[in-house]
C-alpha positions as CSV (number, residue, x, y, z in Angstrom):
1,M,81.8,-29.8,-41.1
2,Y,83.2,-29.0,-37.7
3,H,80.9,-29.4,-34.9
4,R,81.7,-27.5,-31.4
5,P,80.3,-29.2,-28.3
6,A,77.7,-27.6,-26.5
7,H,80.0,-26.6,-23.5
8,Q,82.6,-24.9,-26.0
9,A,80.2,-22.9,-27.9
10,K,81.0,-19.3,-28.0
11,L,79.0,-16.7,-26.4
12,K,78.1,-14.1,-28.5
13,L,76.2,-11.2,-26.5
14,K,74.4,-9.0,-28.3
15,I,73.0,-6.2,-26.9
16,Q,69.5,-5.3,-28.7
17,N,68.6,-2.0,-27.2
18,P,71.3,-0.3,-25.8
19,V,71.1,1.3,-22.4
20,H,70.4,5.1,-22.5
21,P,73.0,6.7,-20.5
22,S,70.5,8.1,-18.3
23,G,69.5,5.1,-16.9
24,W,72.5,4.7,-15.6
25,I,72.7,8.5,-14.3
26,A,69.6,7.3,-12.8
27,L,71.0,3.8,-11.3
28,F,73.8,6.0,-9.6
29,G,71.7,8.7,-8.1
30,D,69.0,5.7,-7.1
31,L,72.4,4.4,-5.2
32,M,73.0,7.6,-3.3
33,H,69.4,8.2,-2.7
34,K,69.6,4.2,-0.8
35,A,72.9,5.2,1.2
36,A,71.1,8.4,2.3
37,D,67.5,6.6,3.3
38,G,69.9,3.8,5.7
39,F,71.6,6.5,7.1
40,A,68.8,8.7,7.9
41,I,67.1,5.7,9.5
42,A,70.2,4.6,11.4
43,A,70.6,8.2,12.5
44,A,66.6,8.3,14.1
45,F,66.9,5.0,15.5
46,S,70.0,6.5,17.3
47,E,68.1,9.4,18.5
48,S,65.0,7.5,19.6
49,L,62.8,4.4,18.8
50,S,59.5,6.6,17.9
51,L,61.7,9.1,15.5
52,G,63.3,5.9,13.9
53,F,59.7,4.1,13.6
54,S,58.7,7.6,12.0
55,T,61.3,8.2,9.7
56,S,61.5,4.5,8.2
57,L,57.4,5.1,7.9
58,A,58.1,8.4,5.9
59,I,60.6,6.8,3.8
60,L,58.6,3.7,3.3
61,F,56.0,6.0,1.5
62,H,57.8,7.9,0.2
63,E,59.9,4.3,-1.8
64,I,56.9,3.3,-3.0
65,P,56.3,5.9,-5.8
66,H,60.2,6.5,-6.1
67,E,60.8,2.7,-6.8
68,L,57.6,2.8,-9.8
69,G,59.0,6.0,-11.3
70,D,62.7,4.0,-11.0
71,Y,61.6,1.3,-12.7
72,A,59.8,3.3,-15.6
73,I,62.9,5.4,-16.1
74,L,65.3,2.1,-16.6
75,I,63.1,0.3,-18.3
76,S,62.4,3.3,-20.9
77,S,66.4,3.5,-20.5
78,G,66.7,0.5,-22.2
79,F,66.9,-2.0,-18.9
80,R,65.5,-5.1,-19.3
81,H,62.6,-5.8,-16.5
82,C,64.4,-8.7,-15.0
83,T,67.7,-6.8,-14.9
84,V,65.7,-4.0,-12.9
85,L,64.0,-6.1,-10.2
86,I,67.7,-7.2,-10.2
87,L,69.0,-3.8,-10.0
88,N,66.1,-2.5,-7.7
89,S,66.8,-5.0,-4.8
90,I,71.1,-4.0,-5.0
91,T,69.9,-0.5,-4.4
92,S,67.9,-1.5,-1.6
93,A,70.5,-3.5,-0.1
94,V,72.8,-0.7,-0.2
95,S,70.3,0.9,2.1
96,L,70.4,-1.6,4.4
97,I,74.5,-2.1,4.4
98,A,74.4,2.1,5.2
99,F,72.1,1.3,8.2
100,M,73.9,-1.0,9.8
101,I,77.0,0.4,8.8
102,L,76.2,3.5,11.2
103,V,73.8,1.5,13.9
104,S,77.7,-0.3,14.2
105,V,79.8,2.8,15.2
106,S,77.1,4.0,17.3
107,P,77.0,8.0,16.4
108,D,77.4,10.5,19.2
109,A,74.6,13.6,19.1
110,V,77.1,15.5,16.9
111,F,77.4,13.1,14.4
112,R,73.5,12.6,14.0
113,E,72.8,15.6,13.6
114,W,75.6,16.0,10.9
115,I,73.7,12.9,9.2
116,F,70.6,14.6,9.7
117,A,72.2,17.6,7.8
118,V,73.4,15.9,4.6
119,T,70.4,13.6,4.1
120,T,68.1,16.4,3.9
121,G,70.8,18.1,1.9
122,V,70.0,15.3,-0.6
123,F,66.6,14.8,-0.5
124,L,66.4,18.5,-1.3
125,Y,69.0,17.9,-4.0
126,I,67.3,14.9,-5.3
127,S,64.0,16.9,-5.2
128,L,65.1,19.9,-7.3
129,A,67.6,18.8,-9.3
130,N,64.8,16.1,-11.0
131,M,61.7,16.3,-9.8
132,I,61.2,20.5,-10.5
133,P,62.1,20.0,-13.9
134,R,59.8,17.4,-14.6
135,V,56.9,19.6,-12.9
136,M,57.3,22.2,-14.8
137,R,57.1,20.3,-17.9
138,E,54.0,18.7,-16.4
139,F,52.5,22.2,-16.1
140,E,53.0,22.9,-19.7
141,S,49.9,22.4,-22.2
142,N,50.1,21.3,-25.4
143,N,50.1,25.0,-27.0
144,G,53.0,26.1,-24.7
145,K,51.1,27.9,-21.9
146,P,50.9,27.6,-18.6
147,N,48.0,24.7,-17.4
148,F,46.3,26.5,-14.4
149,K,44.5,24.0,-13.5
150,K,47.4,21.4,-12.6
151,I,49.0,23.6,-11.0
152,L,46.2,24.1,-8.8
153,L,45.7,20.5,-8.5
154,V,49.4,20.2,-6.9
155,V,49.6,23.1,-5.0
156,A,46.3,22.1,-3.0
157,F,47.5,18.3,-2.7
158,F,50.5,20.0,-1.3
159,L,49.2,22.2,0.8
160,I,46.9,18.8,2.0
161,G,50.4,17.1,2.8
162,W,51.6,19.8,4.5
163,I,48.3,20.3,7.0
164,F,48.7,16.3,7.5
165,I,52.4,16.7,8.4
166,F,51.7,19.4,10.7
167,F,49.1,17.7,12.8
168,I,50.5,14.3,12.8
């Protein structure tokens, strides 16, 4: 019987739970989203300090539920807990890298307007392409009919959010 030393042992990588393609798609979308966040924050800070802080605060509050959702999507796609934490850290680093790149070139007013337009477009695309279908499925009750209580509750909180944005 031949015994192989530990340092010569062959590693067999066996994927117990293969990762669903939607997990990789969500990860790529998160990378793009974080780059847009970094560009938006950098453009806002290059415009004014107060705009930079308010944009950073808005993105922070937006990112808290977004990261929880990303975690749930990646876990349900087959990624392991530790892998999800590492991947989320990497995507967050993309935001910092995008911020540093844009700050280092110190954009002029026209370039900042383009950055604001592109990042707004990215945020709208993400919300329309990803969130609307999920929200529509959530509004349906078990028998396939619309759940008007949920619809009314979501619209009410949406309007309350707009009121806060308008008066703050």
